[in-house]
C-alpha positions as YAML, in Angstrom:
chain: A
units: angstrom
residues:
- id: 1
  name: UNK
  ca: [75.94, 63.71, 14.25]
- id: 2
  name: UNK
  ca: [79.05, 63.34, 16.38]
- id: 3
  name: UNK
  ca: [78.87, 64.55, 19.97]
- id: 4
  name: UNK
  ca: [75.95, 66.90, 19.25]
- id: 5
  name: UNK
  ca: [73.45, 64.04, 19.37]
- id: 6
  name: UNK
  ca: [73.22, 61.64, 22.29]
- id: 7
  name: UNK
  ca: [73.67, 58.33, 20.46]
- id: 8
  name: UNK
  ca: [72.13, 56.31, 23.30]
- id: 9
  name: UNK
  ca: [69.05, 58.55, 23.25]
- id: 10
  name: UNK
  ca: [68.66, 58.12, 19.50]
- id: 11
  name: UNK
  ca: [69.07, 54.37, 19.82]
- id: 12
  name: UNK
  ca: [66.49, 54.24, 22.61]
- id: 13
  name: UNK
  ca: [64.04, 56.30, 20.56]
- id: 14
  name: UNK
  ca: [64.36, 53.96, 17.60]
- id: 15
  name: UNK
  ca: [64.44, 50.69, 19.50]
- id: 16
  name: UNK
  ca: [61.30, 51.13, 21.60]
- id: 17
  name: UNK
  ca: [59.26, 47.90, 21.66]
- id: 18
  name: UNK
  ca: [56.71, 47.90, 18.87]
- id: 19
  name: UNK
  ca: [53.11, 48.13, 19.94]
- id: 20
  name: UNK
  ca: [50.89, 45.19, 18.97]
- id: 21
  name: UNK
  ca: [49.40, 45.65, 15.53]
- id: 22
  name: UNK
  ca: [45.88, 45.43, 16.98]
- id: 23
  name: UNK
  ca: [46.45, 48.83, 18.66]
- id: 24
  name: UNK
  ca: [47.34, 50.48, 15.35]
- id: 25
  name: UNK
  ca: [44.96, 51.78, 12.71]
- id: 26
  name: UNK
  ca: [47.68, 51.40, 10.09]
- id: 27
  name: UNK
  ca: [50.94, 49.55, 10.40]
- id: 28
  name: UNK
  ca: [54.04, 48.50, 8.50]
- id: 29
  name: UNK
  ca: [56.12, 45.70, 9.98]
- id: 30
  name: UNK
  ca: [59.64, 44.93, 8.71]
- id: 31
  name: UNK
  ca: [58.65, 46.11, 5.24]
- id: 32
  name: UNK
  ca: [61.11, 46.01, 2.32]
- id: 33
  name: UNK
  ca: [60.46, 47.60, -1.05]
- id: 34
  name: UNK
  ca: [62.71, 47.99, -4.09]
- id: 35
  name: UNK
  ca: [62.35, 49.81, -7.37]
- id: 36
  name: UNK
  ca: [64.89, 48.04, -9.53]
- id: 37
  name: UNK
  ca: [68.29, 48.67, -7.96]
- id: 38
  name: UNK
  ca: [66.90, 51.33, -5.59]
- id: 39
  name: UNK
  ca: [66.07, 50.21, -2.06]
- id: 40
  name: UNK
  ca: [63.12, 52.42, -1.01]
- id: 41
  name: UNK
  ca: [62.26, 50.74, 2.29]
- id: 42
  name: UNK
  ca: [64.73, 48.72, 4.33]
- id: 43
  name: UNK
  ca: [62.86, 46.82, 7.03]
- id: 44
  name: UNK
  ca: [60.59, 49.76, 7.91]
- id: 45
  name: UNK
  ca: [58.44, 49.61, 11.04]
- id: 46
  name: UNK
  ca: [55.79, 52.32, 11.31]
- id: 47
  name: UNK
  ca: [52.37, 52.52, 12.90]
- id: 48
  name: UNK
  ca: [49.58, 55.02, 13.44]
- id: 49
  name: UNK
  ca: [47.60, 54.96, 16.68]
- id: 50
  name: UNK
  ca: [44.03, 56.01, 17.25]
- id: 51
  name: UNK
  ca: [43.53, 59.72, 17.84]
- id: 52
  name: UNK
  ca: [47.09, 60.84, 17.09]
- id: 53
  name: UNK
  ca: [48.63, 63.06, 14.45]
- id: 54
  name: UNK
  ca: [51.80, 61.40, 13.21]
- id: 55
  name: UNK
  ca: [54.16, 63.60, 11.18]
- id: 56
  name: UNK
  ca: [56.35, 61.52, 8.86]
- id: 57
  name: UNK
  ca: [59.48, 63.51, 8.01]
- id: 58
  name: UNK
  ca: [62.57, 62.79, 5.98]
- id: 59
  name: UNK
  ca: [64.79, 64.08, 3.20]
- id: 60
  name: UNK
  ca: [63.89, 63.44, -0.42]
- id: 61
  name: UNK
  ca: [64.20, 59.74, -1.18]
- id: 62
  name: UNK
  ca: [63.78, 58.71, 2.46]
- id: 63
  name: UNK
  ca: [60.82, 56.44, 1.66]
- id: 64
  name: UNK
  ca: [57.92, 58.60, 2.91]
- id: 65
  name: UNK
  ca: [55.80, 58.38, -0.24]
- id: 66
  name: UNK
  ca: [56.40, 54.64, -0.58]
- id: 67
  name: UNK
  ca: [55.37, 54.04, 3.03]
- id: 68
  name: UNK
  ca: [52.11, 55.95, 2.53]
- id: 69
  name: UNK
  ca: [51.39, 54.19, -0.77]
- id: 70
  name: UNK
  ca: [51.77, 50.82, 0.95]
- id: 71
  name: UNK
  ca: [49.44, 51.81, 3.80]
- id: 72
  name: UNK
  ca: [46.86, 52.87, 1.23]
- id: 73
  name: UNK
  ca: [47.20, 49.66, -0.76]
- id: 74
  name: UNK
  ca: [48.43, 51.51, -3.85]
- id: 75
  name: UNK
  ca: [51.58, 49.37, -3.88]
- id: 76
  name: UNK
  ca: [52.59, 46.00, -2.50]
- id: 77
  name: UNK
  ca: [55.66, 45.30, -0.36]
- id: 78
  name: UNK
  ca: [58.38, 42.93, -1.49]
- id: 79
  name: UNK
  ca: [58.34, 41.49, 2.04]
- id: 80
  name: UNK
  ca: [56.93, 42.36, 5.44]
- id: 81
  name: UNK
  ca: [53.41, 42.99, 6.68]
- id: 82
  name: UNK
  ca: [51.01, 45.87, 5.96]
- id: 83
  name: UNK
  ca: [47.64, 46.31, 7.65]
- id: 84
  name: UNK
  ca: [44.94, 48.97, 7.59]
- id: 85
  name: UNK
  ca: [42.34, 48.67, 10.36]
- id: 86
  name: UNK
  ca: [43.56, 45.11, 10.88]
- id: 87
  name: UNK
  ca: [42.84, 44.19, 7.26]
- id: 88
  name: UNK
  ca: [44.56, 44.16, 3.91]
- id: 89
  name: UNK
  ca: [44.86, 47.81, 2.76]
- id: 90
  name: UNK
  ca: [42.91, 47.14, -0.42]
- id: 91
  name: UNK
  ca: [39.76, 45.90, 1.34]
- id: 92
  name: UNK
  ca: [36.66, 48.03, 0.78]
- id: 93
  name: UNK
  ca: [35.68, 48.20, 4.46]
- id: 94
  name: UNK
  ca: [39.13, 49.55, 5.36]
- id: 95
  name: UNK
  ca: [39.23, 52.06, 2.52]
- id: 96
  name: UNK
  ca: [35.79, 53.46, 3.46]
- id: 97
  name: UNK
  ca: [37.31, 54.61, 6.76]
- id: 98
  name: UNK
  ca: [40.17, 56.54, 5.14]
- id: 99
  name: UNK
  ca: [40.50, 60.02, 3.65]
- id: 100
  name: UNK
  ca: [43.39, 60.99, 1.39]
- id: 101
  name: UNK
  ca: [44.86, 64.27, 0.18]
- id: 102
  name: UNK
  ca: [47.88, 63.73, -2.03]
- id: 103
  name: UNK
  ca: [50.33, 66.36, -3.25]
- id: 104
  name: UNK
  ca: [49.85, 65.47, -6.92]
- id: 105
  name: UNK
  ca: [46.16, 65.42, -7.86]
- id: 106
  name: UNK
  ca: [44.38, 65.13, -11.22]
- id: 107
  name: UNK
  ca: [40.67, 65.95, -11.07]
- id: 108
  name: UNK
  ca: [38.06, 66.40, -13.79]
- id: 109
  name: UNK
  ca: [38.49, 70.10, -14.70]
- id: 110
  name: UNK
  ca: [34.92, 70.59, -15.90]
- id: 111
  name: UNK
  ca: [33.26, 69.42, -12.66]
- id: 112
  name: UNK
  ca: [32.12, 72.06, -10.22]
- id: 113
  name: UNK
  ca: [33.37, 72.18, -6.65]
- id: 114
  name: UNK
  ca: [30.08, 70.96, -5.21]
- id: 115
  name: UNK
  ca: [29.98, 68.07, -7.69]
- id: 116
  name: UNK
  ca: [33.51, 66.96, -6.77]
- id: 117
  name: UNK
  ca: [32.69, 66.86, -3.07]
- id: 118
  name: UNK
  ca: [29.30, 65.20, -3.66]
- id: 119
  name: UNK
  ca: [30.93, 62.51, -5.80]
- id: 120
  name: UNK
  ca: [33.61, 61.81, -3.21]
- id: 121
  name: UNK
  ca: [31.09, 61.77, -0.36]
- id: 122
  name: UNK
  ca: [28.98, 59.19, -2.22]
- id: 123
  name: UNK
  ca: [31.71, 56.59, -1.72]
- id: 124
  name: UNK
  ca: [31.35, 56.69, 2.08]
- id: 125
  name: UNK
  ca: [28.63, 55.19, 4.30]
- id: 126
  name: UNK
  ca: [28.12, 58.21, 6.61]
- id: 127
  name: UNK
  ca: [29.66, 61.35, 5.06]
- id: 128
  name: UNK
  ca: [29.33, 64.93, 6.23]
- id: 129
  name: UNK
  ca: [26.75, 67.09, 4.47]
- id: 130
  name: UNK
  ca: [28.31, 68.76, 1.44]
- id: 131
  name: UNK
  ca: [27.25, 72.26, 2.54]
- id: 132
  name: UNK
  ca: [28.83, 71.66, 5.95]
- id: 133
  name: UNK
  ca: [32.11, 70.71, 4.29]
- id: 134
  name: UNK
  ca: [32.02, 73.77, 2.01]
- id: 135
  name: UNK
  ca: [31.39, 76.01, 5.00]
- id: 136
  name: UNK
  ca: [34.16, 74.37, 7.04]
- id: 137
  name: UNK
  ca: [36.78, 74.88, 4.34]
- id: 138
  name: UNK
  ca: [35.54, 78.44, 3.60]
- id: 139
  name: UNK
  ca: [34.65, 77.51, 0.00]
- id: 140
  name: UNK
  ca: [30.88, 77.98, -0.10]
- id: 141
  name: UNK
  ca: [31.30, 80.83, -2.58]
- id: 142
  name: UNK
  ca: [33.17, 78.45, -4.90]
- id: 143
  name: UNK
  ca: [30.51, 75.73, -4.89]
- id: 144
  name: UNK
  ca: [29.33, 76.33, -8.46]
- id: 145
  name: UNK
  ca: [32.69, 77.20, -9.97]
- id: 146
  name: UNK
  ca: [34.38, 74.68, -12.31]
- id: 147
  name: UNK
  ca: [37.53, 73.19, -10.84]
- id: 148
  name: UNK
  ca: [39.64, 74.44, -13.75]
- id: 149
  name: UNK
  ca: [38.83, 78.04, -12.84]
- id: 150
  name: UNK
  ca: [40.19, 77.80, -9.30]
- id: 151
  name: UNK
  ca: [43.53, 79.20, -8.17]
- id: 152
  name: UNK
  ca: [46.18, 76.82, -6.87]
- id: 153
  name: UNK
  ca: [45.34, 77.62, -3.25]
- id: 154
  name: UNK
  ca: [41.60, 77.19, -3.86]
- id: 155
  name: UNK
  ca: [42.24, 73.80, -5.45]
- id: 156
  name: UNK
  ca: [44.15, 72.67, -2.34]
- id: 157
  name: UNK
  ca: [41.25, 73.73, -0.13]
- id: 158
  name: UNK
  ca: [38.80, 71.77, -2.28]
- id: 159
  name: UNK
  ca: [41.08, 68.72, -2.24]
- id: 160
  name: UNK
  ca: [41.15, 68.98, 1.56]
- id: 161
  name: UNK
  ca: [37.36, 69.10, 1.60]
- id: 162
  name: UNK
  ca: [37.22, 65.96, -0.54]
- id: 163
  name: UNK
  ca: [39.62, 64.22, 1.85]
- id: 164
  name: UNK
  ca: [37.54, 64.94, 4.96]
- id: 165
  name: UNK
  ca: [33.99, 64.75, 3.54]
- id: 166
  name: UNK
  ca: [33.66, 61.01, 4.22]
- id: 167
  name: UNK
  ca: [34.10, 61.48, 7.98]
- id: 168
  name: UNK
  ca: [37.34, 59.41, 7.93]
- id: 169
  name: UNK
  ca: [38.75, 57.69, 10.97]
- id: 170
  name: UNK
  ca: [42.22, 57.90, 9.41]
- id: 171
  name: UNK
  ca: [43.32, 60.80, 7.23]
- id: 172
  name: UNK
  ca: [46.45, 60.93, 5.07]
- id: 173
  name: UNK
  ca: [47.66, 64.46, 4.26]
- id: 174
  name: UNK
  ca: [50.59, 64.79, 1.87]
- id: 175
  name: UNK
  ca: [51.97, 68.35, 1.91]
- id: 176
  name: UNK
  ca: [48.45, 69.72, 2.49]
- id: 177
  name: UNK
  ca: [49.29, 73.44, 2.80]
- id: 178
  name: UNK
  ca: [51.56, 73.82, -0.24]
- id: 179
  name: UNK
  ca: [50.30, 76.79, -2.24]
- id: 180
  name: UNK
  ca: [48.22, 78.27, 0.60]
- id: 181
  name: UNK
  ca: [48.74, 81.76, 1.95]
- id: 182
  name: UNK
  ca: [49.27, 82.20, 5.70]
- id: 183
  name: UNK
  ca: [45.60, 82.81, 6.68]
- id: 184
  name: UNK
  ca: [44.45, 79.77, 4.66]
- id: 185
  name: UNK
  ca: [47.22, 77.65, 6.18]
- id: 186
  name: UNK
  ca: [46.22, 78.66, 9.70]
- id: 187
  name: UNK
  ca: [42.56, 77.85, 8.95]
- id: 188
  name: UNK
  ca: [43.56, 74.39, 7.73]
- id: 189
  name: UNK
  ca: [45.65, 73.87, 10.86]
- id: 190
  name: UNK
  ca: [42.61, 74.75, 12.97]
- id: 191
  name: UNK
  ca: [40.44, 72.22, 11.11]
- id: 192
  name: UNK
  ca: [43.12, 69.54, 11.47]
- id: 193
  name: UNK
  ca: [43.23, 70.14, 15.23]
- id: 194
  name: UNK
  ca: [39.42, 69.84, 15.39]
- id: 195
  name: UNK
  ca: [39.52, 66.53, 13.54]
- id: 196
  name: UNK
  ca: [42.10, 65.11, 15.94]
- id: 197
  name: UNK
  ca: [40.03, 66.28, 18.92]
- id: 198
  name: UNK
  ca: [37.08, 64.39, 17.44]
- id: 199
  name: UNK
  ca: [39.16, 61.19, 17.34]
- id: 200
  name: UNK
  ca: [40.42, 61.21, 13.77]
- id: 201
  name: UNK
  ca: [43.96, 59.88, 13.34]
- id: 202
  name: UNK
  ca: [46.13, 61.74, 10.84]
- id: 203
  name: UNK
  ca: [49.33, 60.93, 8.96]
- id: 204
  name: UNK
  ca: [50.99, 64.15, 7.84]
- id: 205
  name: UNK
  ca: [53.94, 64.50, 5.49]
- id: 206
  name: UNK
  ca: [55.28, 68.02, 5.16]
- id: 207
  name: UNK
  ca: [58.39, 69.98, 4.28]
- id: 208
  name: UNK
  ca: [57.18, 72.80, 6.55]
- id: 209
  name: UNK
  ca: [58.81, 71.66, 9.77]
- id: 210
  name: UNK
  ca: [57.02, 74.40, 11.70]
- id: 211
  name: UNK
  ca: [53.79, 72.70, 10.59]
- id: 212
  name: UNK
  ca: [54.84, 69.40, 12.13]
- id: 213
  name: UNK
  ca: [56.05, 71.23, 15.23]
- id: 214
  name: UNK
  ca: [52.67, 72.96, 15.62]
- id: 215
  name: UNK
  ca: [50.42, 69.96, 14.94]
- id: 216
  name: UNK
  ca: [52.12, 66.62, 15.62]
- id: 217
  name: UNK
  ca: [51.57, 64.41, 18.65]
- id: 218
  name: UNK
  ca: [54.38, 62.19, 17.39]
- id: 219
  name: UNK
  ca: [57.12, 62.50, 14.79]
- id: 220
  name: UNK
  ca: [58.83, 59.73, 12.83]
- id: 221
  name: UNK
  ca: [62.01, 60.71, 10.99]
- id: 222
  name: UNK
  ca: [62.86, 58.47, 8.01]
- id: 223
  name: UNK
  ca: [66.16, 58.18, 6.18]
- id: 224
  name: UNK
  ca: [67.23, 55.54, 3.67]
- id: 225
  name: UNK
  ca: [64.02, 53.60, 4.15]
- id: 226
  name: UNK
  ca: [64.21, 53.24, 7.92]
- id: 227
  name: UNK
  ca: [62.96, 55.11, 10.99]
- id: 228
  name: UNK
  ca: [66.02, 56.76, 12.53]
- id: 229
  name: UNK
  ca: [64.14, 58.47, 15.38]
- id: 230
  name: UNK
  ca: [60.58, 58.65, 16.67]
- id: 231
  name: UNK
  ca: [58.83, 60.39, 19.52]
- id: 232
  name: UNK
  ca: [57.11, 63.61, 20.47]
- id: 233
  name: UNK
  ca: [58.36, 66.93, 19.14]
- id: 234
  name: UNK
  ca: [59.88, 67.61, 22.55]
- id: 235
  name: UNK
  ca: [61.68, 64.26, 22.54]
- id: 236
  name: UNK
  ca: [63.09, 65.00, 19.09]
- id: 237
  name: UNK
  ca: [64.35, 68.36, 20.29]
- id: 238
  name: UNK
  ca: [66.06, 66.77, 23.29]
- id: 239
  name: UNK
  ca: [68.10, 64.52, 21.00]
- id: 240
  name: UNK
  ca: [70.19, 67.46, 19.82]
- id: 241
  name: UNK
  ca: [72.46, 69.81, 21.70]
- id: 242
  name: UNK
  ca: [71.86, 72.84, 19.48]
- id: 243
  name: UNK
  ca: [70.55, 76.00, 21.16]
- id: 244
  name: UNK
  ca: [69.64, 79.50, 20.05]
- id: 245
  name: UNK
  ca: [70.92, 82.50, 21.97]
- id: 246
  name: UNK
  ca: [68.84, 85.62, 21.40]
- id: 247
  name: UNK
  ca: [69.87, 89.00, 22.78]
- id: 248
  name: UNK
  ca: [70.47, 92.69, 22.22]
- id: 249
  name: UNK
  ca: [74.14, 93.51, 22.03]
- id: 250
  name: UNK
  ca: [76.51, 96.17, 20.77]
- id: 251
  name: UNK
  ca: [78.99, 93.52, 19.60]
- id: 252
  name: UNK
  ca: [79.06, 93.58, 15.77]
- id: 253
  name: UNK
  ca: [77.53, 90.57, 14.03]
- id: 254
  name: UNK
  ca: [80.68, 90.00, 11.95]
- id: 255
  name: UNK
  ca: [82.75, 89.75, 15.10]
- id: 256
  name: UNK
  ca: [80.34, 87.24, 16.66]
- id: 257
  name: UNK
  ca: [80.28, 85.21, 13.46]
- id: 258
  name: UNK
  ca: [84.06, 84.72, 13.74]
- id: 259
  name: UNK
  ca: [83.86, 83.19, 17.24]
- id: 260
  name: UNK
  ca: [84.68, 79.42, 17.22]
- id: 261
  name: UNK
  ca: [81.47, 78.11, 18.80]
- id: 262
  name: UNK
  ca: [79.12, 80.05, 16.50]
- id: 263
  name: UNK
  ca: [77.39, 78.04, 13.77]
- id: 264
  name: UNK
  ca: [75.22, 80.87, 12.47]
- id: 265
  name: UNK
  ca: [74.18, 84.37, 13.49]
- id: 266
  name: UNK
  ca: [71.48, 86.61, 12.07]
- id: 267
  name: UNK
  ca: [69.57, 89.75, 12.88]
- id: 268
  name: UNK
  ca: [65.93, 89.28, 13.95]
- id: 269
  name: UNK
  ca: [64.29, 92.70, 14.17]
- id: 270
  name: UNK
  ca: [66.39, 94.49, 16.79]
- id: 271
  name: UNK
  ca: [67.98, 91.40, 18.35]
- id: 272
  name: UNK
  ca: [70.51, 88.87, 17.14]
- id: 273
  name: UNK
  ca: [70.01, 85.11, 17.05]
- id: 274
  name: UNK
  ca: [73.01, 82.81, 17.42]
- id: 275
  name: UNK
  ca: [72.91, 79.06, 16.74]
- id: 276
  name: UNK
  ca: [75.43, 77.04, 18.73]
- id: 277
  name: UNK
  ca: [76.12, 73.69, 20.40]
- id: 278
  name: UNK
  ca: [78.03, 75.47, 23.21]
- id: 279
  name: UNK
  ca: [75.57, 78.01, 24.64]
- id: 280
  name: UNK
  ca: [77.24, 78.42, 28.03]
- id: 281
  name: UNK
  ca: [80.60, 79.32, 26.50]
- id: 282
  name: UNK
  ca: [79.00, 81.83, 24.14]
- id: 283
  name: UNK
  ca: [76.90, 83.48, 26.85]
- id: 284
  name: UNK
  ca: [80.03, 83.99, 28.96]
- id: 285
  name: UNK
  ca: [81.83, 85.50, 25.98]
- id: 286
  name: UNK
  ca: [78.93, 87.82, 25.16]
- id: 287
  name: UNK
  ca: [78.75, 89.07, 28.73]
- id: 288
  name: UNK
  ca: [82.51, 89.65, 28.80]
- id: 289
  name: UNK
  ca: [82.37, 91.54, 25.51]
- id: 290
  name: UNK
  ca: [79.34, 93.71, 26.23]
- id: 291
  name: UNK
  ca: [78.47, 94.99, 29.68]
- id: 292
  name: UNK
  ca: [75.24, 96.38, 28.26]
- id: 293
  name: UNK
  ca: [73.96, 93.02, 26.95]
- id: 294
  name: UNK
  ca: [70.17, 92.79, 27.42]
- id: 295
  name: UNK
  ca: [67.07, 90.68, 26.70]
- id: 296
  name: UNK
  ca: [69.11, 87.49, 26.81]
- id: 297
  name: UNK
  ca: [67.31, 84.21, 26.02]
- id: 298
  name: UNK
  ca: [68.64, 80.70, 25.47]
- id: 299
  name: UNK
  ca: [66.17, 78.50, 23.60]
- id: 300
  name: UNK
  ca: [66.13, 74.80, 22.83]
- id: 301
  name: UNK
  ca: [66.60, 73.86, 19.20]
- id: 302
  name: UNK
  ca: [63.43, 73.74, 17.15]
- id: 303
  name: UNK
  ca: [62.28, 70.73, 15.16]
- id: 304
  name: UNK
  ca: [64.07, 72.06, 12.08]
- id: 305
  name: UNK
  ca: [67.44, 71.92, 13.87]
- id: 306
  name: UNK
  ca: [66.65, 68.48, 15.27]
- id: 307
  name: UNK
  ca: [65.66, 67.21, 11.84]
- id: 308
  name: UNK
  ca: [68.81, 68.58, 10.21]
- id: 309
  name: UNK
  ca: [71.05, 67.04, 12.84]
- id: 310
  name: UNK
  ca: [69.33, 63.67, 12.90]
- id: 311
  name: UNK
  ca: [69.51, 63.26, 9.13]
- id: 312
  name: UNK
  ca: [72.90, 64.78, 8.33]
- id: 313
  name: UNK
  ca: [74.84, 61.51, 8.58]
- id: 314
  name: UNK
  ca: [72.23, 59.44, 6.71]
- id: 315
  name: UNK
  ca: [72.05, 61.61, 3.60]
- id: 316
  name: UNK
  ca: [74.86, 60.98, 1.09]
...
C-alpha cells in the first residue's frame, strides 16, 4: 500500500473497540479455523448490527465463505466464539429468524416454483404469503413452472424469494445477483433496500463492488482470515489517495499514458478518465498542455479502487 494508504487510518479502522456481543445479531469473536494446513480464519472479529447491510468483501481465499458458514452453524470454529441472536448458531429459535441465499444451490428439479416457496415458508413461524413473495420478486408467471425449466436468472430470483419468504430478521446473501440481467439486478437491489428499511439486517458477499457501494451501510474487507479494514463506503474511500480526473482534452491518450503520475487512462464516451495518486500534479500538467481543456472533474476513488489498494499487500 505504501504512501497511497494512510497507515494510521487503516489501523484506526481495524482497531475500533468491539461492540458488546449483545448489540449484535450475529458475531464472531477471535475465531480461528483451519482446513488441514490451510489457515482460513486467523482470529477473526466480525459482527452484524440490527438494521444494517454489511458487505463482506475480500479476494478469493480471504475467509468470507468460512465466516458465513460459522455464523449459520454449518461449521464449527477451532477456537473463538460464535453467536447468532445471542445463541448457538445451530439452535432452532435462532435459525427461524434467518434467511439464506447461497451461491451454490441444489433444489429438487421437479418441484414447481410455488411449491419450493411454500415448503420453505412452512419452516418459519410467521412467513409472508406465498403470492406476495411471488409478486415481489416478479415471478408470479413462473409459479407453476418446474424448477428445472427455469433459466439461470429465474432460478436466482426464486432462490431470493425462498430466502426472504420467512420474514427473516437477518438475511445472508451470497453473490445474489450473479446471472441476473441489469433490470433484474436493479429490482433485487430495490427489494433489498426495502427489507433494510423494514429493519432486516443483511450480510452481503459480492464480487460486484458497485453493488456493495450502492447498498452497504458498512463494509468489512477480509484478507488472510482477518478484517483489514471496516467502516462505511465513504470511510473506505478515504483510506486511499487514488483519484480519477475526467475531462475533455486535445492531448492524445498515448501521450497522457506516458506521463509519470498516470496509473491508467481510458476513453469514456467523449471524455478521458485518468487514474492517479497525484491529481494536483496531473491537473497542472493538463492545463499547461491544453489551453482548451474543458469539463474537468476530480473524483474520489470508488470502492473498487479502495478494495484493490487495501488488499494488494495481503494477497500473495
